[in-house]
C-alpha positions as CSV (number, residue, x, y, z in Angstrom):
1,M,0.2,0.2,0.0
2,R,1.6,3.2,-1.1
3,S,1.8,6.2,1.5
4,Q,0.5,9.7,0.5
5,L,2.9,12.4,2.0
6,R,1.3,15.5,2.8
7,P,3.5,18.6,0.5
8,G,5.2,20.1,3.6
9,E,6.2,16.8,4.6
10,R,8.3,16.2,1.1
11,R,9.9,20.1,1.7
12,V,11.2,19.2,5.3
13,V,13.0,15.7,4.3
14,S,15.1,16.9,0.8
15,L,16.8,19.3,3.2
16,A,17.2,16.9,5.7
17,A,19.2,15.0,2.9
18,I,21.2,17.6,1.1
19,F,22.4,18.4,5.5
20,L,23.6,15.1,5.5
21,G,25.1,14.7,2.4
22,A,26.9,17.7,3.3
23,I,28.4,16.7,6.2
24,L,29.1,12.8,4.7
25,L,31.3,15.1,1.7
26,G,33.5,17.1,4.3
27,I,33.7,13.6,5.9
28,L,35.1,11.8,2.9
29,G,37.4,15.2,1.9
30,A,38.9,14.8,5.4
31,A,39.8,10.9,5.1
32,C,41.4,11.9,1.3
33,N,44.1,14.7,3.5
34,G,44.9,12.4,6.3
35,G,42.4,13.7,8.7
36,S,44.5,17.4,9.1
37,P,43.5,20.2,8.5
38,A,44.9,22.4,5.6
39,P,48.1,24.2,6.8
40,A,48.4,28.0,8.0
41,A,50.8,30.1,6.6
42,A,54.2,30.0,7.7
43,V,55.6,32.6,10.6
44,D,58.9,34.7,9.8
45,D,60.7,33.7,14.0
46,A,63.5,36.3,12.6
47,L,64.6,39.2,14.6
48,P,64.9,42.4,12.6
49,V,68.5,43.9,13.9
50,R,71.2,46.5,12.5
51,T,75.4,46.2,12.4
52,V,77.9,48.6,12.6
53,T,81.6,47.6,12.1
54,V,83.8,47.1,14.4
55,V,86.7,49.6,14.5
56,R,90.4,48.5,16.0
57,G,93.5,51.0,16.7
58,D,95.4,52.0,20.2
59,A,93.7,53.5,22.1
60,A,94.3,55.4,26.0
61,P,91.8,57.3,28.0
62,A,92.3,61.1,28.6
63,V,93.4,61.7,32.4
64,R,91.8,64.6,33.2
65,A,92.0,67.1,36.2
66,S,92.2,70.6,37.5
67,G,94.6,73.1,38.3
68,L,96.0,76.6,38.5
69,V,97.7,78.8,36.1
70,A,100.7,80.1,36.8
71,G,103.8,81.5,35.7
72,K,106.6,78.8,34.6
73,E,108.8,81.0,36.4
74,E,107.9,82.9,39.5
75,A,109.7,84.4,42.8
76,R,109.4,85.3,46.0
77,L,111.1,88.5,46.4
78,G,112.8,89.8,49.6
79,F,115.5,91.0,51.4
80,K,118.3,89.7,52.1
81,M,118.4,91.2,55.6
82,G,115.7,92.0,58.0
83,G,114.3,95.9,58.6
84,V,112.4,98.6,58.2
85,V,111.3,98.9,54.4
86,A,111.9,102.1,53.3
87,E,109.4,101.9,50.0
88,V,108.0,99.5,47.6
89,L,108.5,101.3,44.2
90,V,105.7,99.3,42.1
91,D,102.1,97.6,42.5
92,E,100.3,94.7,41.2
93,G,100.7,94.3,37.7
94,T,103.1,97.0,36.9
95,R,105.7,95.6,34.2
96,V,109.1,96.2,34.4
97,A,113.0,95.8,33.4
98,K,115.3,93.7,33.8
99,G,117.5,95.6,36.6
100,Q,114.6,97.4,37.7
101,R,114.6,98.5,41.4
102,L,111.1,97.3,42.7
103,A,111.9,98.4,47.0
104,T,114.3,99.4,48.7
105,L,115.1,98.9,53.3
106,K,116.3,101.8,54.7
107,Q,119.9,101.9,54.6
108,A,120.9,103.4,58.1
109,E,121.7,99.9,59.7
110,A,123.0,98.7,56.8
111,S,125.9,101.2,55.6
112,A,127.0,101.1,59.8
113,R,127.7,97.5,59.8
114,S,129.1,98.1,56.2
115,V,131.6,100.7,57.3
116,Q,132.1,98.8,60.6
117,A,133.0,96.2,58.3
118,Q,135.5,97.9,55.9
119,R,137.1,100.1,59.2
120,G,138.0,96.3,60.3
121,V,139.5,95.5,56.9
122,E,141.7,98.4,57.2
123,K,142.9,97.7,61.2
124,A,143.7,94.4,60.4
125,A,145.4,94.8,57.5
126,R,147.8,97.2,59.1
127,D,148.3,95.2,62.3
128,L,149.6,92.1,60.0
129,E,151.9,94.7,58.4
130,R,153.4,95.3,62.2
131,S,153.8,92.1,62.3
132,R,155.9,91.3,59.2
133,T,158.3,94.4,60.4
134,L,159.0,93.0,64.1
135,H,158.9,89.2,62.6
136,A,162.0,90.6,59.5
137,D,163.9,92.3,63.3
138,G,163.3,89.4,64.5
139,V,161.3,90.6,67.0
140,G,157.9,89.7,66.4
141,T,157.2,85.7,66.6
142,L,155.5,83.7,63.6
143,Q,152.8,82.7,65.8
144,R,152.3,86.6,66.1
145,L,152.2,86.9,62.0
146,Q,149.9,84.2,61.5
147,D,147.5,85.3,63.9
148,A,147.7,88.5,61.5
149,Q,146.9,87.6,58.7
150,T,144.0,85.4,59.5
151,A,142.7,88.3,61.3
152,L,143.3,90.3,58.1
153,D,140.8,86.9,56.2
154,V,138.1,87.4,59.0
155,A,137.8,91.2,58.4
156,R,137.6,90.9,54.9
157,A,134.6,88.1,54.9
158,D,133.4,90.3,57.3
159,L,133.2,93.1,54.7
160,T,132.4,91.4,51.8
161,M,128.6,89.8,54.3
162,A,128.2,93.4,54.6
163,S,128.8,94.2,51.2
164,F,126.0,91.6,50.6
165,E,123.4,92.5,52.8
166,Q,123.7,96.0,51.7
167,E,123.6,94.7,48.0
168,H,120.1,93.0,48.8
169,A,118.7,96.0,51.1
170,V,117.5,96.9,47.5
171,I,114.8,95.1,45.0
172,V,115.2,94.3,41.7
173,A,113.7,92.8,39.1
174,P,116.0,89.5,37.8
175,D,114.0,89.8,34.2
176,D,111.5,91.5,32.5
177,G,108.5,90.9,33.9
178,I,105.6,91.6,36.0
179,V,104.7,91.8,38.7
180,L,102.0,89.6,40.3
181,A,101.6,90.7,44.0
182,R,102.6,93.4,46.8
183,M,103.0,91.4,49.9
184,A,104.8,94.6,51.4
185,E,104.8,98.6,52.5
186,A,106.6,101.1,53.2
187,N,107.4,101.4,57.3
188,E,107.1,98.0,57.8
189,M,109.0,96.2,59.6
190,V,110.2,92.9,58.3
191,Q,112.2,89.9,58.8
192,P,115.3,88.4,56.5
193,G,114.2,86.2,53.2
194,Q,110.3,87.4,53.8
195,P,108.4,88.0,50.2
196,I,107.9,91.5,49.6
197,L,106.9,91.1,45.3
198,L,105.9,88.3,43.7
199,F,107.4,88.2,40.7
200,K,106.3,86.3,37.3
201,S,109.3,86.1,34.2
202,G,107.6,87.4,31.1
203,G,109.6,85.4,28.9
204,Q,108.5,81.8,30.8
205,G,104.9,81.6,29.9
206,F,102.4,79.9,31.8
207,V,101.8,76.6,33.7
208,V,99.3,74.8,34.7
209,R,100.0,72.7,37.6
210,V,97.8,69.8,38.8
211,G,97.8,67.2,41.3
212,L,96.7,63.3,39.4
213,A,96.2,60.4,41.4
214,D,99.0,57.3,41.4
215,R,96.6,55.3,38.9
216,D,96.4,58.2,36.5
217,V,100.0,59.6,36.8
218,V,102.0,56.3,36.2
219,R,100.0,57.0,32.3
220,V,101.4,59.8,31.9
221,A,104.6,60.9,30.1
222,L,106.8,64.2,29.6
223,G,105.8,65.6,26.6
224,D,102.5,64.3,25.8
225,P,100.5,66.5,24.6
226,A,97.8,68.5,26.5
227,Q,94.2,69.8,26.0
228,L,93.1,73.2,28.9
229,R,90.4,75.2,29.6
230,A,90.4,78.2,31.5
231,A,87.4,78.2,33.4
232,A,87.4,82.3,32.0
233,W,87.2,80.9,28.7
234,P,85.2,77.5,28.7
235,E,84.7,77.7,25.0
236,R,88.3,78.3,24.3
237,A,90.8,75.3,24.2
238,L,94.8,76.0,24.8
239,T,96.9,73.2,24.2
240,G,99.9,72.4,26.1
241,R,102.4,69.3,27.1
242,V,104.0,68.4,30.3
243,T,106.8,69.7,31.2
244,Q,107.3,67.8,34.6
245,I,106.0,64.5,36.6
246,A,106.5,64.8,41.0
247,A,108.9,61.8,41.5
248,A,106.9,61.9,44.6
249,A,103.5,62.4,46.0
250,S,102.7,65.6,47.6
251,P,102.5,64.5,51.7
252,A,99.9,67.2,52.4
253,T,97.3,65.8,49.5
254,G,98.8,61.6,48.5
255,T,98.9,62.8,45.1
256,F,101.4,63.4,42.3
257,D,102.3,67.6,41.1
258,V,102.6,67.4,37.2
259,E,103.0,70.5,34.9
260,V,101.8,71.6,32.1
261,A,103.0,73.6,30.4
262,V,100.6,75.8,28.5
263,D,101.5,76.6,24.3
264,P,101.7,80.9,23.9
265,S,98.9,81.8,22.9
266,D,97.2,85.2,22.8
267,A,94.6,84.5,25.4
268,A,95.1,86.8,28.1
269,L,96.1,84.2,31.1
270,L,96.5,85.7,34.9
271,S,98.4,83.5,37.7
272,G,96.1,81.8,40.1
273,M,92.8,81.4,37.0
274,H,91.1,78.2,37.2
275,A,91.9,75.7,34.7
276,R,90.2,71.8,33.5
277,V,93.2,70.2,31.8
278,E,93.1,66.5,29.4
279,I,95.7,65.3,29.0
280,E,96.4,62.4,26.6
281,P,98.8,59.7,27.1
282,S,101.3,58.5,24.6
283,R,101.2,54.6,25.7
284,R,98.4,53.4,23.9
285,D,97.2,49.9,24.2
286,P,95.2,47.7,21.7
287,V,91.2,48.3,22.0
288,A,87.8,47.4,19.7
289,W,85.4,50.3,18.9
290,V,81.5,49.5,19.4
291,P,79.3,51.5,20.3
292,I,77.3,52.2,23.4
293,D,74.3,50.9,22.4
294,A,76.1,47.8,21.4
295,L,77.2,46.6,24.9
296,L,74.4,44.6,27.1
297,E,74.8,42.7,30.6
298,G,77.5,45.5,32.1
299,D,78.6,44.2,35.7
300,G,82.1,46.5,36.3
301,D,84.6,46.5,33.5
302,H,82.4,43.1,32.2
303,G,79.5,42.8,29.7
304,S,79.0,41.4,26.3
305,V,77.9,42.5,22.7
306,Y,76.3,40.1,19.7
307,T,78.1,39.2,16.8
308,L,76.4,37.5,13.7
309,D,77.3,33.7,12.0
310,A,79.1,33.7,8.5
311,A,75.4,33.5,6.9
312,R,74.8,36.5,9.2
313,S,71.3,34.7,10.4
314,V,72.4,33.8,13.9
315,A,73.0,36.5,16.9
316,R,76.0,34.9,18.8
317,R,77.1,36.4,22.1
318,V,80.3,37.5,22.6
319,P,81.5,37.9,26.4
320,V,84.3,41.9,26.3
321,Q,86.0,43.2,28.7
322,L,85.5,47.7,29.0
323,A,88.8,49.7,28.9
324,F,86.6,53.1,29.1
325,L,83.9,55.0,27.1
326,Q,84.7,58.1,24.8
327,D,82.3,60.3,23.0
328,G,78.9,57.4,22.8
329,R,81.4,54.7,22.1
330,A,83.2,52.2,24.2
331,A,86.6,50.5,23.9
332,L,87.0,47.1,24.7
333,R,90.3,45.8,25.6
334,G,92.1,43.9,23.4
335,S,91.3,43.6,19.5
336,L,88.1,41.5,19.6
337,E,89.5,39.1,17.3
338,G,87.1,37.3,14.8
339,V,84.2,39.8,15.3
340,D,84.2,42.4,12.3
341,E,80.2,43.7,13.2
342,V,78.3,43.8,16.1
343,V,74.9,44.4,16.3
344,T,72.9,47.8,17.6
345,D,69.3,48.3,17.3
346,G,67.6,45.0,18.2
347,A,70.6,43.8,20.2
348,A,68.3,44.3,23.5
349,W,65.8,41.5,22.5
350,L,68.7,38.9,21.5
351,R,69.3,35.7,23.2
352,D,72.4,33.9,22.1
353,G,71.3,31.7,18.2
354,A,68.4,33.9,17.8
355,R,67.8,34.2,14.2
356,V,67.7,36.9,12.9
357,R,67.6,39.0,9.8
358,V,69.6,42.9,9.2
359,L,68.0,45.3,8.0
360,P,69.7,48.3,6.0
361,A,71.5,51.0,7.5
362,D,68.4,53.6,7.2
363,V,66.0,51.0,8.6
364,A,65.1,50.7,12.3
365,A,64.6,47.5,14.3
366,Q,61.4,46.9,15.9
367,P,60.6,44.7,18.9
């Protein structure tokens, strides 16, 4: 007996058949592909980096210090003997010529001492002549003659001393130069050797004297070039060279005094000015220069850089030892043999063995 279906029931059966057929086709398609879904597009896991070339050479860190400008030849002028100052003929800043009178003592005491010595010589000479006559006549003894000769020698020495003191009761300029300081006035009582004037010779130029610690002084040698900047002209660089190095440390500071002669210039330097000195040591060690950005994992003077393998596709970590920093670059001890380039941009995201791709120089790396 043939069943009769209503039109609505026929439509439902047709949709169910279509849906079932689609499912069966999907299952068959998956079976044909081994039961796996279609593969997705490959993902590039190489990190973008940029590199720079390692620069090799010999270098040394500059030695920096501060000091005071002074005349190469500065002298504290005073009197040989004490007394009362008669006059000081120059002021601070006065330029003088060699032999020019600068200051004098009142001469009364010095003159009296010179006269006394001169009279002593005259008397000793008469006594000697008398002793010679008596000895020739057989009346005087040889001892008396010898004593008279000794007395004359002593009197002459006293005269020489008195003349020297009288001569140094006047201060004269030892050379062409300038008076830097005046430390006494007329009618002051001064002691023998007390400084009256500070004098700088005009032909010897200026120096800067600095104190260096032991770790720095051993790197400096005579003749090493230097750059100087006076506080009065911080934007103006002067040049010079090391001319003196102390052989012993100063007991007061524990540092070694080093003198840097300033090359002649039109800079109006004055004694006592403050200046900064940067000495370039002549003794150098082999170093490899890399940008500071390439230096990672700093611990004291130890760190690391990343370089690339021969194919430039894999990063390799290389331990390094820092010598010093200068002008935005790191100087590494030794010549970093076998490393010709280091990673800069992108180095912070790397690990040893990471895959990389090198970007052109004008493209920045991104994480």
